[in-house]
C-alpha positions as CSV (number, residue, x, y, z in Angstrom):
1,M,30.6,173.7,85.5
2,K,27.8,174.9,87.7
3,H,26.7,177.8,85.6
4,L,25.9,177.5,81.9
5,H,24.9,181.1,81.2
6,N,27.0,182.5,78.4
7,K,28.8,179.2,78.0
8,V,29.0,177.6,74.5
9,A,27.8,174.0,73.8
10,A,28.4,172.0,70.7
11,I,25.8,169.2,70.1
12,T,25.8,166.5,67.5
13,G,22.6,164.9,66.4
14,A,20.9,168.2,67.2
15,G,18.2,167.7,64.6
16,S,15.9,165.6,66.7
17,G,15.4,163.6,69.9
18,I,17.8,164.2,72.8
19,G,20.0,166.5,70.8
20,R,17.1,168.9,70.0
21,A,15.9,168.7,73.7
22,L,19.4,169.5,74.9
23,A,19.6,172.5,72.5
24,C,16.4,174.0,73.8
25,A,17.1,173.2,77.5
26,L,20.6,174.7,77.3
27,A,19.4,177.8,75.4
28,G,16.8,178.2,78.1
29,R,19.8,178.5,80.6
30,G,21.4,181.2,78.4
31,C,23.9,178.8,76.8
32,H,25.0,179.6,73.2
33,L,24.9,176.7,70.7
34,A,26.9,175.2,67.9
35,L,24.6,172.6,66.4
36,A,25.3,169.8,64.0
37,D,23.3,167.1,62.3
38,I,23.4,165.2,59.0
39,N,19.7,166.2,58.5
40,A,19.6,169.8,57.3
41,Q,15.8,170.2,57.8
42,G,15.8,168.7,61.3
43,L,18.7,171.0,62.2
44,A,16.9,174.0,60.9
45,D,13.8,173.1,62.9
46,T,15.8,172.8,66.1
47,V,17.4,176.2,65.4
48,Q,14.0,177.7,65.0
49,L,12.8,176.3,68.3
50,A,15.9,177.4,70.3
51,N,16.0,180.9,68.7
52,R,13.2,182.0,71.0
53,Y,15.7,182.1,73.9
54,G,17.8,184.8,72.3
55,V,21.1,183.0,72.4
56,R,23.7,182.8,69.6
57,I,23.2,179.7,67.5
58,T,25.3,178.4,64.6
59,Q,24.5,175.3,62.5
60,H,26.5,173.0,60.4
61,V,25.4,169.9,58.4
62,V,28.0,167.3,59.5
63,D,28.4,163.6,59.1
64,V,30.0,162.5,62.4
65,S,31.6,159.4,60.8
66,D,33.8,161.8,58.8
67,A,36.8,162.8,60.9
68,E,37.8,165.7,58.7
69,A,34.2,167.1,58.6
70,V,34.0,166.9,62.4
71,K,37.4,168.6,62.9
72,A,36.4,171.4,60.4
73,W,33.1,171.9,62.2
74,A,34.9,172.1,65.6
75,D,37.4,174.7,64.4
76,A,34.6,176.7,62.7
77,A,32.4,176.6,65.7
78,A,35.2,177.8,68.0
79,A,36.0,180.6,65.6
80,E,32.4,181.7,65.3
81,H,31.7,181.7,69.1
82,G,35.1,182.6,70.4
83,Q,35.1,179.5,72.7
84,I,33.6,176.1,73.2
85,N,32.9,174.9,76.8
86,L,30.8,171.7,76.3
87,V,30.5,169.1,73.6
88,F,27.6,166.6,73.6
89,N,28.5,163.7,71.3
90,N,24.9,162.6,70.9
91,A,24.5,161.5,67.3
92,G,23.6,157.8,67.0
93,V,21.8,155.1,65.0
94,A,20.5,151.6,65.7
95,Q,20.8,148.3,63.9
96,S,19.5,144.8,64.8
97,G,20.3,141.4,63.4
98,T,22.2,138.3,64.4
99,V,26.0,138.1,64.2
100,E,25.6,135.6,61.4
101,G,22.9,137.6,59.6
102,N,24.7,141.0,59.8
103,S,27.1,142.1,57.1
104,L,30.4,143.7,57.8
105,D,28.9,146.8,56.2
106,D,26.3,146.8,59.0
107,Y,29.0,146.8,61.7
108,Q,31.1,149.4,59.9
109,W,28.2,151.8,59.3
110,L,27.0,151.7,62.9
111,M,30.4,151.9,64.5
112,G,31.3,154.8,62.2
113,I,28.6,156.9,63.7
114,N,28.1,155.6,67.3
115,F,31.7,155.0,68.2
116,W,34.0,156.8,65.8
117,G,31.7,159.8,65.8
118,V,32.2,160.1,69.6
119,V,36.0,159.7,69.2
120,Y,36.2,162.2,66.4
121,G,34.0,164.7,68.3
122,T,35.9,164.3,71.6
123,K,39.3,164.7,69.9
124,A,38.2,167.6,67.7
125,F,36.8,169.6,70.6
126,L,39.1,168.7,73.4
127,P,41.7,171.4,72.6
128,H,39.0,174.0,72.4
129,L,37.5,172.9,75.7
130,K,40.9,173.2,77.4
131,A,41.5,176.6,75.8
132,S,38.2,177.8,77.3
133,G,39.4,177.3,80.8
134,A,36.3,175.2,81.9
135,G,35.1,172.4,79.7
136,H,33.0,169.2,79.7
137,V,32.7,166.3,77.4
138,V,29.3,164.4,77.4
139,N,29.2,161.2,75.5
140,I,26.0,159.3,75.0
141,S,26.2,155.6,75.5
142,S,23.1,153.6,76.3
143,I,21.4,151.1,78.5
144,F,23.0,148.7,76.0
145,G,26.4,149.9,77.2
146,L,25.6,148.2,80.5
147,F,24.3,144.8,79.3
148,A,24.1,142.8,76.1
149,Q,21.2,141.1,74.4
150,P,20.7,138.9,71.3
151,T,20.4,140.6,67.9
152,M,22.0,143.8,69.2
153,S,25.7,142.9,68.8
154,A,26.6,145.9,66.7
155,Y,24.7,148.4,68.9
156,N,26.0,146.7,72.1
157,A,29.6,146.8,70.7
158,S,29.4,150.5,70.0
159,K,27.8,151.5,73.3
160,F,30.2,149.4,75.4
161,A,33.0,151.1,73.4
162,V,31.7,154.6,74.2
163,R,31.5,153.7,77.9
164,G,35.1,152.4,78.0
165,F,36.4,155.3,76.0
166,T,34.6,157.9,78.2
167,E,35.5,156.3,81.5
168,S,39.2,156.2,80.4
169,L,39.0,159.8,79.2
170,R,37.5,161.0,82.5
171,Q,40.4,159.4,84.5
172,E,43.0,161.0,82.2
173,L,41.3,164.4,82.7
174,D,41.2,164.0,86.4
175,L,44.9,163.1,86.5
176,S,45.9,166.1,84.3
177,A,43.8,168.6,86.3
178,A,42.9,170.1,82.9
179,N,39.8,172.0,84.0
180,V,37.9,169.7,81.7
181,S,35.7,166.8,82.8
182,A,33.7,164.0,81.1
183,T,30.4,162.2,81.7
184,C,29.1,159.0,80.2
185,V,25.3,158.9,79.7
186,H,23.3,155.7,79.7
187,P,19.7,156.4,78.6
188,G,17.0,153.7,78.7
189,G,14.1,153.9,76.3
190,I,13.8,157.5,75.1
191,R,11.0,158.5,72.8
192,T,13.1,159.5,69.8
193,N,13.2,158.5,66.1
194,I,15.9,155.9,66.6
195,A,13.5,153.0,66.5
196,N,11.8,154.2,63.3
197,S,15.2,154.8,61.6
198,A,16.8,151.6,62.9
199,R,18.2,149.2,60.3
200,M,17.0,145.6,60.9
201,N,17.3,142.4,58.9
202,D,15.1,139.3,59.0
203,S,17.8,137.3,60.8
204,V,16.0,138.7,64.0
205,R,13.2,136.3,63.2
206,S,15.4,133.3,64.2
207,V,15.7,134.8,67.7
208,A,12.5,136.8,68.2
209,G,10.1,134.8,66.1
210,K,9.0,138.0,64.4
211,S,9.9,139.9,61.2
212,A,12.2,142.9,61.3
213,A,9.2,145.3,61.0
214,E,7.3,143.5,63.9
215,A,10.4,143.6,66.1
216,S,10.9,147.3,65.3
217,A,7.3,148.0,66.3
218,E,7.8,146.1,69.6
219,F,11.0,148.0,70.3
220,G,9.2,151.3,69.8
221,K,6.8,150.4,72.6
222,L,9.6,150.4,75.1
223,L,10.6,154.0,74.5
224,R,8.9,155.7,77.4
225,T,11.0,158.6,78.7
226,S,10.7,161.9,76.9
227,P,13.8,163.6,75.3
228,E,13.0,166.7,77.4
229,K,13.3,164.7,80.6
230,A,16.5,163.0,79.4
231,A,18.0,166.4,78.6
232,Q,17.2,167.8,82.1
233,V,18.9,164.8,83.7
234,I,22.0,165.1,81.5
235,I,22.4,168.8,82.3
236,R,22.1,168.2,86.0
237,A,24.7,165.5,85.7
238,V,27.1,168.1,84.0
239,E,26.4,170.6,86.7
240,K,27.2,168.0,89.4
241,N,30.2,166.7,87.5
242,R,29.0,163.2,87.6
243,R,31.0,160.4,86.0
244,R,28.0,158.4,84.9
245,V,24.3,159.0,84.6
246,L,21.4,156.6,84.2
247,I,18.2,157.8,82.6
248,G,14.9,156.1,83.2
249,I,13.7,153.4,85.5
250,D,14.6,150.8,82.9
251,A,18.3,151.9,82.9
252,K,18.4,151.8,86.7
253,A,16.8,148.4,86.8
254,T,19.2,147.1,84.2
255,D,22.2,148.5,86.0
256,L,21.1,146.7,89.2
257,M,20.5,143.5,87.4
258,Q,23.9,143.6,85.8
259,R,25.5,144.3,89.2
260,L,23.7,141.5,90.9
261,M,24.0,139.0,88.0
262,P,27.1,140.1,86.1
263,S,27.2,136.9,84.0
264,A,24.0,135.0,85.0
265,Y,21.8,137.8,83.4
266,Q,22.8,136.4,80.0
267,A,21.1,133.0,80.8
268,L,18.0,135.0,82.1
269,L,17.8,136.9,78.8
270,V,18.2,133.7,76.8
271,W,15.3,132.2,78.8
272,L,13.1,135.3,78.4
273,S,13.9,135.6,74.7
274,G,13.0,131.9,74.2
275,K,9.7,132.3,75.9
276,M,8.9,135.4,73.8
277,R,9.8,133.7,70.6
278,A,7.6,130.7,71.4
279,Q,4.7,133.0,72.2
280,A,5.2,134.9,68.9
281,L,5.3,131.7,66.9
282,K,2.2,130.5,68.7
283,Q,0.3,133.7,67.9
284,Q,1.4,133.5,64.2
285,G,0.3,129.9,64.0
286,A,-3.1,130.8,65.4
287,A,-3.5,133.7,63.0
288,T,-2.6,131.5,60.1
289,A,-5.1,128.9,61.1
290,H,-7.8,131.5,61.6
291,A,-7.1,132.9,58.1
292,K,-7.3,129.5,56.5
293,A,-10.6,128.8,58.3
294,E,-12.0,132.1,57.0
295,T,-11.0,131.3,53.4
296,P,-14.1,130.1,51.5
């Protein structure tokens, strides 16, 4: 799909972050939009921003973890626009905690959005993409779909699952010559609201030596690439029909590390995590001692 003018793109998680940036970038190329998000206000704000490009935009408040809601949106969007050429399964959430510290609800909540939301979106839109004569599925995985790290088991599981699902889908589409393709996207640290909205529990302290709030603040510092930059990279990947795309120097470095050290990287991360925990505990001890010394 080398030309996006007058095509129609469906985007989940369009109310902020990469989803909003994709909406505006695609609209700037003359692509019409079917937007969805669970946040009605964020969705309305995105529509207002994209409206300046003069393309047709429809909006629906959708919970991507609800299969029936996603299917209803896909059918409605196809009816409203006459066709759907692209679907960007972008909606996602984050959660952090140890395997022992996480509840089953934590895993079910995150997988419902990050993995099942991708499956529901792909299956709901695939018939419409095929009917359009030229279609593309874009599923957002993560840097954490390339390697795992402690306290991220739920997020890692979902993003590894998205990667496997999308790579298998792409092979099936290639074999069927369906005029539909698929790309799996692995962003590194993107400056979105995902860190602020992430669910964390204090079991992370046993690994990081920090509270959930402190760990969240540290994670936020690693988000360096703008959503706008990420959107441009993703769109170029669609235009070039790439199977996989890495976004950010951190994603490229991680991919290289995993290739060179496919299992040994785990020991490296354990060592690094241990050193960071020891440093955090040392700083906390010094701060506590200082506070006691200051107490009259």
